[in-house]
C-alpha positions in Angstrom: 110.6 -241.6 -51.1 106.9 -241.8 -51.7 106.2 -242.6 -55.3 102.9 -243.3 -57.1 103.2 -245.3 -60.3 100.3 -244.9 -62.7 99.9 -248.0 -64.9 100.7 -251.6 -64.2 101.8 -252.4 -67.7 105.2 -253.6 -68.7 107.0 -250.3 -67.9 105.1 -249.8 -64.7 105.9 -253.3 -63.5 109.6 -252.9 -64.4 109.8 -249.6 -62.4 108.0 -251.1 -59.5 110.4 -254.1 -59.5 113.4 -251.7 -59.5 112.1 -249.4 -56.7 110.1 -251.6 -54.3 113.2 -253.3 -52.9 114.9 -250.0 -52.1 112.9 -248.9 -49.1 110.6 -246.7 -51.2 106.9 -246.2 -50.4 105.3 -247.4 -53.7 101.7 -247.3 -54.7 100.5 -248.5 -58.1 97.2 -247.4 -59.8 95.6 -249.3 -62.6 92.1 -250.3 -63.7 93.1 -254.0 -64.1 92.6 -255.6 -60.7 94.3 -258.9 -61.7 97.5 -257.1 -62.6 97.5 -255.1 -59.4 96.9 -258.2 -57.2 99.7 -260.1 -59.0 102.1 -257.2 -58.3 101.1 -256.9 -54.7 101.7 -260.7 -54.2 105.2 -260.3 -55.4 106.3 -256.9 -54.1 105.9 -254.8 -51.0 103.7 -252.0 -52.4 100.2 -250.6 -52.2 97.6 -250.8 -54.9 94.6 -248.7 -55.9 92.1 -249.7 -58.6 90.8 -246.8 -60.7 91.4 -244.4 -63.5 94.9 -242.9 -63.0 93.9 -239.3 -63.9 90.9 -239.1 -61.5 91.6 -236.8 -58.5 89.8 -239.1 -56.1 91.8 -242.1 -57.2 95.1 -240.2 -56.9 93.9 -239.0 -53.4 93.3 -242.6 -52.3 96.8 -243.5 -53.5 98.2 -240.8 -51.2 98.9 -238.0 -53.7 98.6 -235.3 -51.1 102.1 -236.1 -49.7 103.7 -238.0 -52.6 107.2 -237.0 -53.7 106.8 -238.2 -57.3 104.3 -239.4 -59.8 105.4 -241.7 -62.6 102.6 -241.7 -65.2 103.4 -244.6 -67.5 100.0 -245.9 -68.6 99.4 -246.8 -72.2 97.5 -243.6 -72.8 99.5 -240.4 -73.5 96.4 -238.3 -72.7 95.9 -240.1 -69.3 99.5 -239.5 -68.4 99.4 -235.8 -69.3 96.1 -235.1 -67.5 97.3 -237.0 -64.4 100.3 -234.7 -64.2 98.0 -231.7 -64.5 95.8 -233.0 -61.7 98.9 -233.8 -59.5 100.2 -230.3 -60.1 97.0 -228.3 -59.6 95.4 -230.2 -56.8 98.1 -232.0 -54.9 101.2 -229.9 -55.7 103.3 -233.0 -56.3 107.0 -231.9 -56.6 108.1 -234.2 -59.4 105.8 -235.4 -62.3 107.2 -237.8 -64.9 105.1 -238.8 -67.9 105.5 -241.4 -70.6 104.5 -239.8 -73.9 104.7 -241.9 -77.1 103.0 -239.8 -79.8 105.4 -237.7 -81.9 102.5 -235.4 -82.5 102.8 -234.3 -78.8 106.5 -234.4 -78.6 106.9 -232.1 -81.6 105.4 -229.3 -79.4 107.5 -228.9 -76.3 105.5 -225.8 -75.2 102.7 -228.2 -74.3 104.8 -229.5 -71.3 105.2 -226.5 -69.0 103.3 -225.1 -66.1 101.0 -223.0 -68.4 99.8 -226.2 -70.2 100.6 -229.7 -69.0 103.1 -229.4 -66.1 105.3 -232.4 -66.8 108.8 -232.1 -65.3 110.3 -235.0 -67.2 109.1 -236.5 -70.5 109.9 -240.2 -71.2 109.6 -241.5 -74.7 110.3 -245.3 -74.7 110.4 -245.5 -78.5 113.1 -242.8 -78.6 115.0 -244.5 -75.8 115.0 -247.8 -77.7 115.9 -246.1 -80.9 118.9 -244.5 -79.4 119.9 -247.8 -77.8 119.9 -249.6 -81.1 121.7 -246.8 -82.9 124.6 -247.1 -80.4 124.7 -250.9 -81.0 125.0 -250.3 -84.8 127.7 -247.7 -84.3 129.9 -250.3 -82.5 129.6 -253.6 -84.4 129.9 -256.6 -82.0 128.8 -254.7 -78.8 126.1 -256.2 -76.6 125.4 -252.9 -74.8 126.6 -249.3 -75.2 125.8 -246.7 -72.6 126.6 -243.0 -72.5 127.8 -240.9 -69.6 128.8 -237.3 -69.2 127.0 -236.2 -72.4 128.8 -238.9 -74.5 132.4 -238.2 -73.3 132.5 -241.7 -71.6 130.9 -244.9 -72.6 130.4 -248.2 -70.8 130.4 -251.1 -73.3 129.6 -254.8 -72.9 131.2 -257.3 -75.3 131.5 -261.0 -75.4 135.1 -262.2 -75.5 135.8 -264.4 -78.5 138.5 -267.0 -79.2 141.7 -265.4 -80.6 141.1 -262.0 -79.0 144.5 -260.5 -78.1 143.5 -260.3 -74.4 141.7 -263.6 -74.1 143.6 -266.0 -71.9 145.8 -263.2 -70.5 145.7 -261.2 -67.3 143.9 -257.8 -67.4 147.1 -256.1 -66.4 148.5 -256.8 -69.9 145.8 -254.6 -71.4 148.0 -251.6 -70.7 151.0 -253.3 -72.3 149.0 -253.8 -75.5 147.6 -250.3 -75.5 150.0 -248.0 -73.7 148.3 -244.9 -75.1 144.8 -246.0 -74.3 143.4 -245.8 -70.8 140.4 -248.0 -70.0 139.1 -250.0 -67.1 137.2 -253.3 -66.9 134.3 -252.7 -64.6 132.9 -256.2 -64.4 133.1 -259.7 -65.9 130.2 -262.1 -66.1 131.1 -265.7 -66.6 128.3 -268.2 -67.0 126.0 -265.8 -65.3 128.3 -265.3 -62.3 130.0 -262.0 -61.6 133.8 -261.9 -61.3 135.4 -259.0 -59.7 138.2 -257.9 -62.1 141.7 -257.8 -60.6 145.1 -257.2 -62.4 145.7 -261.0 -62.5 142.2 -261.9 -63.7 142.3 -263.8 -67.0 139.6 -263.2 -69.6 138.1 -266.4 -70.9 136.2 -267.2 -74.1 132.5 -266.3 -73.8 133.1 -263.9 -70.9 130.7 -260.9 -70.9 133.1 -258.0 -70.3 131.9 -254.5 -69.2 134.6 -251.9 -69.8 134.6 -248.1 -69.5 136.7 -245.7 -71.6 136.6 -242.3 -73.3 134.4 -242.6 -76.3 137.3 -242.1 -78.7 139.0 -245.3 -77.3 136.1 -247.7 -77.4 137.0 -249.4 -80.7 140.6 -249.9 -79.6 139.6 -251.7 -76.4 137.0 -253.8 -78.2 139.7 -255.0 -80.6 141.5 -256.5 -77.6 138.6 -258.7 -76.6 137.3 -259.9 -80.0 138.1 -259.6 -83.7 136.9 -256.2 -84.6 134.0 -256.4 -87.0 133.8 -254.3 -90.2 131.5 -251.3 -90.0 127.9 -252.2 -90.9 126.6 -251.1 -94.3 123.4 -253.0 -95.1 120.5 -253.1 -92.7 117.0 -254.6 -92.8 114.4 -253.3 -90.3 111.2 -255.3 -89.7 108.3 -253.2 -88.6 107.5 -249.6 -89.6 106.0 -248.5 -86.3 107.4 -245.7 -84.2 110.7 -247.4 -83.5 111.2 -248.8 -87.1 110.4 -245.4 -88.7 112.8 -243.5 -86.3 115.5 -246.0 -86.9 115.2 -245.8 -90.7 115.1 -242.0 -90.6 118.3 -241.9 -88.4 120.2 -244.4 -90.5 119.2 -243.9 -94.1 121.9 -241.2 -94.8 124.8 -243.4 -93.8 123.6 -247.0 -94.5 121.7 -248.9 -97.1 118.4 -249.4 -95.3 115.4 -251.6 -96.2 112.2 -251.5 -94.1 109.6 -254.3 -94.2 106.0 -253.5 -93.2 103.1 -255.9 -93.3 100.4 -253.2 -93.3 100.1 -251.9 -96.9 98.6 -248.5 -95.9 101.3 -247.9 -93.4 104.0 -249.0 -95.8 102.8 -246.5 -98.4 102.7 -243.7 -95.9 106.1 -244.4 -94.5 107.6 -244.6 -98.0 106.5 -241.1 -98.6 108.1 -239.8 -95.4 111.5 -241.4 -95.9 114.0 -240.2 -98.4 116.5 -243.0 -99.1 115.0 -246.1 -97.4 113.5 -248.9 -99.5 110.1 -249.7 -98.0 108.8 -253.2 -98.7 105.3 -254.4 -98.2 105.3 -257.9 -96.9 105.9 -260.3 -94.0 109.4 -260.2 -92.4 109.1 -263.9 -91.6 108.6 -264.7 -95.3 111.6 -266.8 -96.4 111.2 -266.0 -100.1 111.0 -262.2 -99.4 114.2 -262.3 -97.3 116.0 -264.3 -99.9 114.9 -261.9 -102.6 116.2 -259.0 -100.6 119.7 -260.7 -100.2 119.4 -261.4 -96.5 122.7 -263.4 -96.7 124.5 -260.1 -97.5 122.7 -258.1 -94.8 124.9 -256.9 -91.9 122.1 -256.3 -89.4 118.5 -257.5 -89.3 116.5 -255.7 -86.6 112.9 -256.8 -85.8 111.0 -254.1 -84.0 107.3 -254.9 -84.6 104.8 -254.8 -81.8 104.6 -258.6 -81.7 107.2 -260.4 -79.7 106.7 -263.8 -81.4 106.9 -262.2 -84.9 110.2 -260.5 -83.9 111.7 -263.7 -82.5 110.7 -265.8 -85.4 111.7 -263.4 -88.1 115.1 -262.8 -86.4 115.8 -266.5 -86.1 114.9 -267.0 -89.7 117.1 -264.1 -90.9 120.0 -265.6 -88.9 119.5 -269.0 -90.4 119.4 -267.5 -93.9 122.7 -265.8 -93.4 122.2 -262.4 -91.8 125.4 -261.2 -90.0 123.8 -260.0 -86.8 120.2 -260.1 -85.7 118.3 -258.1 -83.0 114.8 -258.6 -81.8 112.6 -256.2 -79.7 111.0 -258.3 -76.9 108.5 -256.8 -74.5 108.0 -259.9 -72.3 110.9 -259.9 -69.9 110.7 -263.7 -69.4 111.6 -264.1 -73.1 114.7 -261.9 -73.1 117.2 -264.2 -71.5 115.5 -267.2 -73.1 116.1 -266.1 -76.7 119.4 -264.2 -76.5 121.7 -266.9 -77.6 123.7 -268.0 -80.6 120.6 -267.6 -82.8 119.5 -264.1 -81.7 122.5 -262.0 -81.0 120.7 -259.2 -79.1 117.3 -259.3 -77.4 116.2 -255.7 -76.7 114.0 -255.0 -73.8 112.1 -251.7 -74.0 111.7 -251.7 -70.3 115.4 -252.0 -69.6 116.2 -249.4 -72.2 113.6 -247.0 -70.6 114.0 -247.6 -66.9 117.4 -245.9 -66.6 115.8 -242.6 -67.6 113.2 -243.1 -64.9 115.7 -244.1 -62.2 117.8 -241.0 -62.9 115.0 -238.9 -61.4 114.5 -241.2 -58.4 118.1 -241.5 -57.3 119.3 -239.1 -54.6 122.8 -237.7 -54.0 122.9 -235.7 -57.2 122.8 -238.7 -59.4 122.5 -237.4 -63.0 122.6 -240.6 -65.0 121.5 -244.2 -64.4 121.7 -247.2 -66.6 120.1 -250.6 -65.7 122.3 -253.6 -66.5 121.9 -257.3 -66.5 118.1 -257.2 -66.6 118.0 -254.9 -63.6 120.4 -256.8 -61.3 123.2 -254.3 -61.7 123.4 -250.5 -62.3 125.9 -248.0 -63.7 125.4 -244.5 -62.4 126.9 -241.1 -62.9 127.1 -239.0 -59.7 128.4 -235.5 -59.1 130.7 -234.9 -56.2 130.0 -231.7 -54.2 131.3 -230.1 -51.1 134.8 -230.2 -49.6 136.9 -232.4 -47.3 134.8 -231.6 -44.3 131.3 -231.9 -45.8 131.8 -234.7 -48.4 132.7 -238.4 -48.0 134.4 -238.5 -51.4 135.8 -235.0 -52.2 139.5 -234.7 -51.4 140.0 -238.5 -51.1 141.7 -240.9 -53.4 139.7 -243.9 -54.8 141.3 -246.3 -52.3 140.4 -244.1 -49.4 136.6 -244.1 -50.2 134.6 -246.7 -48.3 132.7 -248.1 -51.4 130.0 -250.7 -50.7 130.8 -254.3 -51.6 130.6 -255.0 -55.3 130.9 -251.3 -56.2 133.7 -249.9 -58.3 134.5 -246.4 -59.7 135.3 -246.7 -63.4 136.0 -243.2 -64.6 135.9 -239.5 -63.5 134.9 -236.7 -65.8 136.4 -233.3 -64.9 135.2 -230.6 -67.3 135.9 -232.1 -70.7 138.7 -234.3 -69.4 138.2 -238.1 -68.9 140.2 -239.7 -66.1 140.1 -243.5 -65.9 140.0 -244.4 -62.2 143.1 -245.7 -60.5 143.7 -246.3 -56.8 145.5 -243.0 -56.3 143.0 -240.9 -58.4 141.8 -237.9 -56.3 138.2 -236.8 -56.3 137.6 -233.1 -56.6 134.4 -231.1 -56.1 132.4 -230.9 -59.4 133.7 -234.2 -60.7 131.3 -236.5 -62.4 132.0 -240.0 -61.1 131.0 -243.1 -63.0 130.3 -246.1 -60.8 129.4 -249.7 -61.5 127.2 -251.6 -59.0 127.1 -255.3 -59.3 124.4 -255.4 -56.7 121.9 -252.6 -57.1 120.7 -253.1 -53.5 123.7 -251.1 -52.5 122.4 -248.0 -54.3 121.3 -246.3 -51.1 124.8 -246.5 -49.6 126.3 -245.0 -52.8 123.8 -242.2 -52.8 124.7 -241.4 -49.2 128.4 -241.2 -50.2 127.5 -238.3 -52.6 125.3 -236.4 -50.3 127.0 -233.4 -48.6 126.6 -232.6 -45.0 123.6 -230.3 -44.1 126.1 -227.7 -42.8 127.6 -227.3 -46.3 126.8 -223.9 -47.9 
């Protein structure tokens, strides 16, 4: 697939990293020559220096025969105009734009062929907000991912000492919960992946990915760790787009406090929120946190635009007694470095966003993609089409499907019915199949499995 990425910022680099190794023809446009050269030195891709919305620049990048344009510059206006140019002059089939301003997103009519012809809108702030909301919904989870419109969820948790399943074989999971069907998709132990088998024993500190119907998630989590009480008190640091959205989404169900260091913004946000207590001050001010009873706070979530401020305030909040701390971190090099016993969850906006972008790049009727383990693994939702003669999966049981190494099928959604995958589960046409790929380099082989023969009508 020939893809032009507009913008060599954090999101653009993350997308390029994900796609350049998959036999795609990638060209990146940016005005910063140093960033472009750095990317070309690391990745097999083309670069063009220039303004991303200029027709001549797009032409030099090969827009005339491009399959897709990913407009992810830091300017909403540039992204929108670039899609307009790609549609009007180059007739680019798929145009994806990153749009951050709620002022634009509130008017969906802007994004059609009569105005700005954007096929897919990506809002990183909303993606991150949704990501954090799911973590708050399931106390103790490291990652919570939706499939099949929320019918199925893939959840990552860290196994703790005294968990009922810790030290026992996976096969005993069904003995403990005979009425709950779930599947362990992968186990990461000290950074190494372990393929789960019936006799695999969960150890303390294992990072366990399991898949289950949404209604069964809490029951499975309770087998791996002591189930935490539902969160009640939350402090959010930063009243930017993400902080404001979080407070707005949470204030009806939780006791929310929002700390903002800009006095004008703090006053403005206070007028726009109903039940949130908005505080003007520095989230890394020890006295302020103590005054606001940080030791009784269930979740402290730092989502300012400053990585260092987020890291320091989250570490301070943890030291002062906050139950769970999260920090938004843009620099990917920091993410693995800081996620430890001090900072419970380091949130990467790029990893939260990239799944939405990859969903529209994947072939074989892939309808959902989630990037895992900092992009090393993927979980995808693919739709099975065709029949026994035209499809490599329809009409076959799980054990009969030639899955690439390191790939497993976790669940199947048939209508509104969730079927956890077993060796004798039969795939039918129209099934939504949830797969876990330990090695995302196998994605092309998986896509081919779900492509029907050209003779299928």
